[in-house]
C-alpha positions as CSV (number, residue, x, y, z in Angstrom):
1,M,34.8,22.7,-16.5
2,I,32.6,19.6,-16.1
3,D,33.7,16.4,-17.8
4,V,30.6,15.8,-19.9
5,A,31.3,12.1,-20.3
6,A,31.6,11.6,-16.5
7,L,28.4,13.5,-15.8
8,P,25.7,11.0,-14.7
9,K,22.7,11.3,-16.9
10,A,19.6,9.4,-18.3
11,E,18.8,9.1,-22.0
12,L,15.1,9.3,-22.7
13,H,14.9,9.6,-26.5
14,L,16.8,6.9,-28.2
15,H,15.5,4.6,-31.0
16,I,17.4,1.3,-30.6
17,E,17.2,0.7,-34.4
18,G,18.8,4.0,-34.9
19,T,22.0,2.8,-33.1
20,L,22.8,0.4,-36.0
21,E,26.3,1.4,-36.9
22,P,27.5,0.6,-40.4
23,D,30.0,-2.0,-39.3
24,L,27.4,-3.9,-37.3
25,M,25.0,-3.5,-40.3
26,F,27.5,-5.3,-42.5
27,E,28.1,-8.0,-39.9
28,L,24.4,-8.8,-39.5
29,A,23.8,-8.7,-43.3
30,R,26.5,-11.4,-43.7
31,R,25.1,-13.4,-40.8
32,N,21.6,-13.4,-42.2
33,G,22.4,-13.4,-46.0
34,I,20.8,-10.0,-46.5
35,P,22.1,-8.0,-49.6
36,L,22.9,-4.4,-48.9
37,P,22.8,-1.6,-51.5
38,Y,26.2,-0.3,-50.3
39,A,29.7,-1.5,-51.3
40,D,31.3,-0.9,-47.9
41,V,31.0,1.0,-44.6
42,E,32.2,4.2,-46.2
43,A,29.5,4.1,-48.8
44,V,26.9,3.7,-46.0
45,K,28.3,6.8,-44.3
46,R,28.2,8.8,-47.5
47,A,24.5,8.0,-47.8
48,Y,23.7,9.7,-44.5
49,V,23.0,13.1,-45.9
50,F,19.4,14.0,-45.2
51,S,17.1,16.8,-46.5
52,D,14.3,16.2,-44.0
53,L,12.8,13.5,-41.7
54,Q,11.4,11.4,-44.5
55,S,14.7,11.2,-46.4
56,F,16.2,9.8,-43.2
57,L,13.3,7.3,-42.6
58,D,13.7,5.9,-46.1
59,I,17.3,4.7,-45.3
60,Y,16.4,3.9,-41.7
61,Y,13.7,1.4,-42.6
62,Q,15.9,-0.1,-45.4
63,S,18.7,-0.7,-42.9
64,C,16.5,-2.5,-40.4
65,A,16.2,-5.4,-42.9
66,V,19.4,-6.9,-41.4
67,L,17.7,-7.3,-38.0
68,V,16.1,-10.8,-38.3
69,K,16.9,-13.0,-35.3
70,E,16.7,-12.5,-31.5
71,A,20.5,-12.5,-31.4
72,D,20.6,-9.5,-33.8
73,F,18.4,-7.4,-31.5
74,H,20.5,-8.5,-28.5
75,D,23.8,-7.5,-30.3
76,L,22.3,-4.2,-31.4
77,T,21.1,-3.3,-27.9
78,I,24.2,-4.3,-26.0
79,A,26.4,-2.3,-28.3
80,Y,24.3,0.8,-27.7
81,L,24.3,0.3,-23.9
82,R,28.1,-0.1,-23.7
83,R,28.6,3.0,-25.7
84,A,26.0,5.0,-23.7
85,H,27.6,3.8,-20.4
86,S,31.0,5.2,-21.5
87,Q,29.3,8.6,-22.0
88,G,27.8,8.8,-18.6
89,V,24.4,7.2,-19.1
90,R,23.1,5.5,-15.9
91,H,19.6,4.9,-17.1
92,A,18.1,4.6,-20.6
93,E,14.6,4.6,-21.8
94,M,14.7,3.4,-25.4
95,F,12.2,3.2,-28.2
96,F,11.6,0.2,-30.5
97,D,9.4,0.0,-33.6
98,P,7.7,-3.4,-33.7
99,Q,5.8,-2.7,-36.9
100,T,9.0,-2.2,-38.8
101,H,9.8,-5.8,-38.0
102,T,6.4,-7.5,-37.9
103,A,5.8,-6.2,-41.4
104,R,8.8,-8.4,-42.5
105,G,7.4,-11.5,-40.8
106,I,9.4,-11.2,-37.6
107,S,7.4,-11.8,-34.4
108,I,7.3,-9.1,-31.7
109,G,8.5,-11.8,-29.3
110,T,11.8,-12.1,-31.2
111,V,12.3,-8.4,-31.0
112,V,11.4,-7.9,-27.3
113,E,13.2,-11.0,-26.1
114,G,16.4,-10.1,-27.9
115,I,16.4,-6.5,-26.6
116,Q,15.4,-7.6,-23.1
117,R,18.2,-10.1,-22.8
118,A,20.7,-7.3,-23.5
119,L,19.0,-5.0,-21.0
120,G,19.4,-7.6,-18.3
121,A,23.0,-8.2,-19.2
122,A,23.8,-4.5,-19.2
123,E,22.2,-4.0,-15.7
124,R,24.3,-6.9,-14.3
125,E,27.5,-6.0,-16.0
126,L,27.4,-2.2,-16.2
127,G,24.9,-1.2,-13.6
128,I,22.8,0.7,-16.2
129,T,19.1,0.4,-15.7
130,S,16.5,0.7,-18.5
131,R,12.9,0.9,-19.7
132,L,11.5,-0.1,-23.0
133,I,8.9,2.0,-24.9
134,M,7.0,0.6,-27.9
135,C,6.3,3.1,-30.6
136,F,3.5,3.1,-33.1
137,L,4.3,4.2,-36.7
138,R,2.2,7.2,-37.3
139,H,2.2,7.0,-41.1
140,L,0.3,3.7,-40.8
141,P,-3.4,3.4,-39.9
142,E,-4.5,3.4,-36.2
143,D,-6.0,-0.1,-36.6
144,E,-2.5,-1.4,-37.2
145,A,-1.3,0.2,-34.0
146,V,-4.2,-1.4,-32.2
147,T,-3.1,-4.8,-33.6
148,T,0.5,-4.1,-32.5
149,L,-0.7,-3.3,-29.0
150,E,-2.7,-6.5,-28.8
151,H,0.3,-8.6,-29.9
152,A,2.5,-6.8,-27.3
153,L,0.3,-7.6,-24.3
154,P,1.9,-11.0,-23.6
155,Y,5.2,-9.1,-23.2
156,R,3.9,-6.2,-21.1
157,E,6.2,-7.0,-18.2
158,F,9.1,-5.9,-20.4
159,I,7.4,-2.8,-21.9
160,T,6.9,0.3,-19.8
161,G,5.2,2.6,-22.2
162,V,4.0,3.4,-25.7
163,G,5.1,6.2,-28.0
164,L,4.4,7.6,-31.5
165,D,7.1,8.1,-34.2
166,S,7.8,8.1,-37.9
167,S,6.6,10.7,-40.4
168,E,5.0,13.6,-38.5
169,I,3.6,15.9,-41.2
170,G,0.1,14.9,-42.0
171,N,-0.2,12.4,-39.2
172,P,-1.4,14.3,-36.2
173,P,-1.5,12.7,-32.7
174,E,-5.3,12.7,-32.6
175,K,-5.2,10.0,-35.3
176,F,-4.2,7.6,-32.5
177,T,-6.7,8.6,-29.8
178,H,-8.3,5.1,-29.4
179,V,-5.1,3.1,-29.1
180,Y,-3.7,5.5,-26.6
181,D,-6.9,5.3,-24.5
182,W,-6.5,1.5,-24.5
183,A,-2.8,1.7,-23.7
184,R,-3.4,3.9,-20.7
185,A,-6.2,1.6,-19.5
186,E,-3.7,-1.2,-19.6
187,G,-1.3,0.7,-17.4
188,F,1.3,1.8,-20.0
189,R,3.1,5.1,-19.6
190,T,2.6,7.5,-22.6
191,V,4.9,9.7,-24.7
192,A,4.7,10.9,-28.3
193,H,6.9,12.6,-30.9
194,A,5.4,16.1,-31.6
195,G,6.7,19.5,-32.6
196,E,9.7,18.3,-34.5
197,E,8.6,19.0,-38.1
198,G,4.9,19.2,-37.1
199,P,3.3,22.4,-35.8
200,P,2.8,23.4,-32.2
201,E,-0.8,22.2,-32.6
202,Y,0.5,18.6,-32.6
203,M,1.9,19.2,-29.2
204,W,-1.4,20.5,-27.8
205,Q,-3.0,17.3,-29.3
206,A,-0.4,15.1,-27.7
207,L,-1.1,16.7,-24.3
208,D,-4.9,17.1,-24.4
209,V,-6.0,14.2,-26.7
210,L,-3.3,11.5,-26.1
211,K,-2.7,12.7,-22.6
212,V,1.1,12.1,-22.8
213,E,3.4,12.5,-19.9
214,R,6.3,13.8,-21.9
215,I,6.9,15.0,-25.4
216,D,9.7,13.8,-27.7
217,H,11.4,16.7,-29.5
218,G,8.9,19.5,-29.0
219,V,11.3,22.3,-30.2
220,R,8.6,24.0,-32.3
221,C,6.9,25.0,-29.1
222,V,8.8,28.3,-29.4
223,E,6.3,29.3,-32.1
224,D,3.5,29.4,-29.5
225,A,4.0,31.5,-26.4
226,G,1.0,30.0,-24.7
227,L,2.3,26.5,-25.2
228,V,5.7,27.5,-23.8
229,D,3.9,28.9,-20.7
230,R,2.0,25.7,-20.2
231,L,5.0,23.5,-20.6
232,A,6.9,25.5,-18.1
233,E,4.1,25.7,-15.6
234,E,3.3,22.0,-15.8
235,R,7.0,20.9,-16.1
236,V,6.1,18.7,-19.1
237,P,9.4,17.1,-20.1
238,L,10.7,17.6,-23.6
239,T,13.2,15.0,-24.8
240,V,15.3,17.2,-27.2
241,C,17.8,15.9,-29.7
242,P,20.1,18.7,-30.9
243,L,22.3,17.0,-33.4
244,S,19.3,15.2,-34.9
245,N,17.6,18.6,-35.3
246,V,20.5,19.9,-37.3
247,R,20.9,16.8,-39.5
248,L,17.2,16.7,-40.4
249,R,17.1,20.5,-41.0
250,V,14.8,21.3,-38.2
251,V,17.3,24.1,-37.4
252,D,20.0,25.4,-39.7
253,T,22.8,25.2,-37.2
254,L,23.3,24.2,-33.6
255,A,23.7,27.8,-32.7
256,D,20.1,28.4,-33.8
257,H,18.8,25.6,-31.6
258,P,16.2,26.7,-29.0
259,L,17.6,24.5,-26.2
260,R,19.2,27.2,-24.2
261,R,16.1,29.5,-24.5
262,L,13.8,26.7,-23.3
263,L,16.2,25.9,-20.4
264,E,16.2,29.6,-19.4
265,R,12.4,29.6,-19.4
266,G,12.4,26.9,-16.9
267,L,11.2,24.1,-19.1
268,C,12.1,20.5,-18.2
269,V,14.3,20.0,-21.3
270,T,16.6,17.0,-21.6
271,V,19.4,16.2,-24.2
272,N,19.3,13.0,-26.1
273,S,20.7,11.4,-29.2
274,D,17.7,10.1,-31.1
275,D,19.3,7.9,-33.9
276,P,23.0,8.4,-33.1
277,A,24.4,6.1,-35.8
278,Y,22.8,8.4,-38.4
279,F,23.1,11.8,-36.8
280,G,26.7,12.1,-35.9
281,G,26.8,11.5,-32.2
282,Y,25.7,9.7,-29.0
283,I,24.5,11.5,-25.9
284,G,27.8,12.8,-24.7
285,D,28.5,14.2,-28.2
286,N,25.1,16.0,-28.0
287,F,26.0,17.5,-24.6
288,S,29.4,18.6,-25.8
289,A,28.3,20.1,-29.1
290,S,25.4,21.9,-27.4
291,Q,27.7,23.2,-24.7
292,S,30.0,24.7,-27.3
293,A,27.5,26.1,-29.8
294,L,25.0,27.5,-27.2
295,H,27.6,28.5,-24.6
296,L,26.0,26.4,-21.9
297,S,27.5,26.8,-18.4
298,D,28.4,24.0,-16.1
299,D,25.2,24.8,-14.2
300,D,23.2,24.4,-17.4
301,L,24.7,21.0,-18.0
302,V,24.0,19.8,-14.5
303,Q,20.4,21.1,-14.8
304,L,20.0,19.1,-18.0
305,A,21.3,16.0,-16.3
306,R,19.0,16.6,-13.3
307,N,16.0,17.0,-15.7
308,S,16.8,13.7,-17.3
309,F,16.4,11.8,-14.1
310,E,13.4,13.8,-13.0
311,A,11.7,13.2,-16.4
312,S,12.3,9.5,-16.4
313,F,9.9,6.7,-15.6
314,L,11.9,5.6,-12.6
315,D,10.2,5.4,-9.2
316,D,10.9,8.2,-6.7
317,A,13.5,6.2,-4.8
318,A,15.5,5.4,-7.9
319,K,15.3,9.1,-9.0
320,A,16.5,10.3,-5.6
321,K,19.5,7.9,-5.7
322,H,20.5,9.1,-9.2
323,L,20.1,12.7,-8.2
324,A,22.3,12.1,-5.1
325,D,24.9,10.5,-7.3
326,L,24.8,13.5,-9.6
327,D,25.2,15.9,-6.7
328,R,28.3,14.0,-5.5
329,A,29.7,14.0,-9.0
330,V,29.6,17.8,-9.4
């Protein structure tokens, strides 16, 4: 049986703010003089019971208040990368939500520079490469996303792509047509959350209106046979997050998750951790739990790891190197 933690893999769906573990939350709160509505770490953990995506987001945005200084974003990011490396991650493409911070008066430069300093340190010390994807908050108006993109342009050398996250229901991808057009014209790669709580139609919009290169989540594609056919034929990557889908009630149990069915249909599905501090596990935990609940074979796990490198924004030479390393490992 394959050692899941030793299996080389890429993580493509990870919100860096969602890696804020309770102990670091309290440390940063003390550092910055930020009051928390929790008595201790255990009280924080007890609060992590969610009925849907919005109930999670309410706590998520509240917790981000402790992130104030460049050092905070550095410490958050390096903690994630060290943990991810211990679970076999060789390359990470992580999201960040600038609007969550700029709304509190924190400059996008503070956020990007803190994260980037950690990414550089992790590559030197751990050999883990990375890309940074800036997400627009879809519950806010598009003109605010446009302003965010404008403010991000001075840091474009550090930002590979743009994405779309936050509350999906009632906020279709087509709402952000113009900002995505501009982002593509500026050379940014494009992804979007779709088909988590939102209907399959949101995935069609992400593909045809926003022209994304991969879809984050996408599990509700199983409700549309034509969409599944298209995703398989075009090898559109889906960055699936099994434990997240259970915790946010997208599926009742992990045994109900469509991951295996999508894999068997030949879709380019990948396994990721989403917001692991809140959802009960990092990427290795998602692999192990899915393997057990869905009876995935060693070949299935290797294919998921292979998909993760193929779906990444690495260049062809870097992909080939990682795939060769994966072949040697198995």
